[in-house]
C-alpha positions in Angstrom: 5.0 -20.9 3.0 3.5 -19.2 0.0 5.4 -17.1 -2.4 5.1 -13.3 -2.1 3.5 -12.2 -5.4 4.5 -8.5 -5.0 8.1 -9.3 -4.1 8.4 -11.7 -7.0 7.2 -9.0 -9.4 9.7 -6.5 -8.0 12.5 -8.9 -8.2 11.7 -9.7 -11.8 11.7 -6.0 -12.7 8.1 -6.1 -13.8 5.4 -3.3 -13.4 2.6 -3.7 -11.0 -1.1 -2.7 -11.0 -3.3 -2.7 -7.9 -6.6 -1.4 -6.8 -7.9 -0.3 -3.4 -10.7 -1.8 -1.3 -12.4 -0.4 1.8 -14.7 -3.4 2.1 -13.6 -6.5 4.1 -16.0 -8.8 2.2 -13.8 -11.5 0.6 -16.1 -11.7 -2.4 -15.0 -8.2 -3.5 -11.4 -9.5 -3.7 -12.7 -12.5 -5.6 -14.4 -10.2 -8.1 -11.1 -8.4 -8.6 -9.4 -11.7 -9.1 -12.0 -12.7 -11.7 -10.8 -9.9 -13.9 -7.4 -11.5 -14.4 -5.9 -8.0 -14.6 -4.6 -6.9 -11.2 -1.4 -8.1 -9.5 -2.6 -7.3 -6.0 -5.2 -5.6 -3.8 -4.5 -2.8 -1.3 -6.8 -3.0 1.7 -6.9 0.6 3.0 -7.3 -0.4 6.7 -6.5 3.1 7.8 -9.9 4.2 6.5 -12.4 1.7 7.8 -13.3 -0.9 10.4 -12.0 -4.5 10.4 -11.0 -7.3 12.7 -8.2 -9.9 12.6 -10.6 -12.6 11.1 -11.1 -10.2 8.1 -7.4 -10.2 7.4 -7.2 -14.0 7.2 -10.3 -14.2 5.1 -9.2 -11.5 2.6 -5.9 -13.4 2.1 -7.7 -16.7 1.5 -9.8 -15.1 -1.2 -6.7 -13.5 -2.8 -4.9 -16.8 -2.9 -7.6 -18.3 -5.0 -6.6 -16.0 -7.8 -2.8 -15.6 -7.2 -3.4 -12.0 -6.1 -1.0 -10.3 -3.7 -2.3 -8.3 -0.8 -1.1 -5.0 0.7 -2.4 -3.3 3.8 -2.3 0.4 4.6 -1.9 0.8 8.4 -2.3 3.8 10.8 0.9 5.1 12.4 -0.5 4.1 15.7 -0.5 1.1 16.3 1.4 0.2 13.1 3.5 -2.5 14.6 0.7 -4.6 15.9 -1.4 -4.4 12.7 1.5 -4.7 10.3 2.7 -7.9 12.0 -0.8 -9.4 12.3 -1.4 -8.6 8.6 1.8 -10.3 7.5 0.9 -13.2 9.7 -2.5 -13.4 7.9 -0.8 -13.6 4.5 -0.3 -10.0 3.4 2.9 -9.6 1.4 3.2 -5.8 1.7 2.7 -3.1 4.3 2.1 0.6 3.5 2.9 2.7 6.5 1.2 6.1 6.8 2.0 9.4 8.5 5.7 9.2 9.2 6.9 12.8 9.9 10.6 12.2 9.8 13.4 9.7 9.3 13.1 8.4 12.9 9.4 7.6 12.5 10.0 6.1 9.1 12.8 3.8 10.5 10.5 2.7 13.3 7.8 1.6 10.8 10.2 -0.3 8.6 11.8 -2.1 11.6 8.3 -3.4 12.7 8.2 -5.4 9.4 11.8 -6.7 9.4 12.8 -9.9 11.1 14.3 -9.9 14.6 17.7 -11.2 13.7 21.2 -9.8 14.2 21.5 -9.2 10.5 18.2 -7.4 10.1 17.8 -5.7 13.4 14.0 -5.7 13.1 11.2 -6.2 15.6 9.3 -9.1 14.0 9.7 -12.3 16.0 8.3 -15.7 15.9 4.5 -16.4 16.0 2.3 -19.3 14.9 0.1 -17.5 12.4 -1.6 -18.3 9.2 1.5 -17.6 7.0 3.6 -20.1 8.8 1.2 -23.0 9.2 1.8 -25.8 10.0 4.6 -24.8 12.3 5.5 -22.2 14.9 7.8 -20.2 12.6 11.4 -19.2 13.3 13.0 -21.3 10.6 15.3 -20.0 7.9 12.4 -20.1 5.5 10.3 -18.0 8.0 13.0 -15.4 8.3 13.3 -15.2 4.5 9.6 -14.7 4.2 9.8 -11.7 6.5 12.6 -10.3 4.5 10.5 -10.6 1.4 7.7 -8.5 2.9 7.4 -5.4 0.7 7.7 -2.3 2.9 6.3 1.0 1.6 6.2 4.4 3.2 3.8 7.3 2.6 5.7 10.5 2.0 3.1 13.0 3.1 4.6 15.3 5.7 6.9 18.3 5.4 9.5 16.7 7.6 9.5 13.6 5.5 10.1 15.6 2.4 12.9 17.6 4.1 14.6 14.4 5.2 13.7 12.5 1.9 17.2 11.3 1.1 17.8 9.9 4.6 14.5 8.1 4.4 15.1 6.7 0.9 18.5 5.3 2.2 16.8 3.4 5.1 17.5 -0.4 5.0 14.4 -2.4 4.2 12.5 0.2 2.2 11.2 -0.9 -1.2 8.6 1.7 -2.2 7.4 5.2 -1.4 4.0 6.7 -2.2 3.2 10.4 -2.3 0.3 11.6 -0.2 -1.0 15.0 -1.5 -3.9 15.3 0.9 -1.9 14.9 4.1 1.0 17.0 2.7 -1.2 19.9 1.7 -2.9 19.8 5.2 0.5 19.5 6.9 1.9 22.6 5.2 -1.2 24.7 5.9 -2.9 24.3 2.6 -5.7 21.9 3.4 -7.5 20.6 0.4 -5.2 22.3 -2.1 -3.7 19.1 -3.5 -3.0 20.7 -6.8 -1.2 23.7 -5.4 2.2 24.5 -7.0 4.1 23.7 -3.7 2.4 20.3 -3.5 3.0 19.4 -7.1 6.6 20.5 -6.8 7.1 18.3 -3.7 5.5 15.3 -5.5 7.9 15.7 -8.4 10.9 15.9 -6.1 9.8 12.8 -4.2 9.2 10.8 -7.4 12.4 11.8 -9.2 14.6 11.3 -6.1 13.1 7.9 -5.4 13.8 6.8 -9.0 17.4 8.2 -8.7 18.1 6.3 -5.5 16.6 3.0 -6.7 13.4 3.1 -4.6 10.2 2.4 -6.5 7.6 5.3 -6.5 4.1 3.9 -6.3 1.4 6.3 -7.6 -2.4 6.4 -6.9 -4.5 7.3 -9.8 -8.3 7.3 -10.6 -8.2 6.6 -14.3 -5.5 5.3 -16.8 -5.1 8.7 -18.4 -3.8 10.1 -15.1 -0.8 7.7 -15.4 0.7 9.2 -18.5 2.9 11.9 -16.9 4.2 9.4 -14.3 4.9 6.8 -17.0 6.9 9.4 -18.9 9.0 9.9 -15.6 9.7 6.2 -15.4 7.2 5.1 -12.8 5.9 1.5 -13.2 3.8 0.9 -10.2 0.2 2.1 -9.8 -2.8 1.6 -7.7 -6.0 2.6 -9.5 -9.3 3.8 -7.9 -11.1 2.3 -4.9 -14.3 0.4 -4.4 -16.1 3.1 -2.4 -15.3 5.8 -4.9 -16.4 3.6 -7.8 -19.7 2.7 -6.0 -20.4 6.4 -5.1 -19.6 7.6 -8.7 -21.9 5.1 -10.3 -24.8 5.7 -7.9 -24.4 9.5 -8.3 -24.2 9.6 -12.1 -26.8 7.0 -12.9 -29.1 8.0 -10.0 -29.1 11.6 -11.1 -29.9 10.6 -14.7 -32.7 8.3 -13.5 -34.2 10.9 -11.2 -34.4 13.4 -14.1 -36.1 10.8 -16.2 -38.7 10.1 -13.5 -39.3 13.8 -13.0 -39.8 14.3 -16.7 -42.8 11.9 -16.9 
């Protein structure tokens, strides 16, 4: 079984840098690998269409460049897609939309092995990560333990029960979700509102205090500064769809003006 790149970096106490992709085209992942800069790629499966073949093929592309893979899954049906993604070779799962500690616990258990010690819900299955074999060995169980489990903190209830969530067994990272949180508290679209920023700082500082890694989404390197000053060392920067749109908008607008000027 292959090593888990993201787990390895966490165990070594090293910082991590990732980027998001909406596209399932493996060549996009290969292009990211060609840069030699990123540690892993987050596939934001919550936001676009995909099938199980895509998961296998994305991991094949990542392995060519020693890239790790993370998948962001919908709350429903998180168990099915989290387990199929791990079986395809994803080393990390980001669970969205947990409203409270009970929902957070359910998410984490879906990516923990079904053993007396772990108490999780991930059993044996012959999938890509355990070829050639059926799984169920001690090595297989350890590989499941090594999966990096991440929770979005993006609901009022999750913030109110933050310490309980951060103490859950099997949790490695948390990520703040300002868009969902602002909507959930009745301030849709106001991601920079004082209440939202205050909640973000609370989540980040409490996670650091309790030994759980905060993971921050940014658009550009300059946005990382305040988080670096807080002690954050894990970032995911920009996304393929946004990059494509921004380039087309900026350069298309400039070119349209040039055409109209002649």
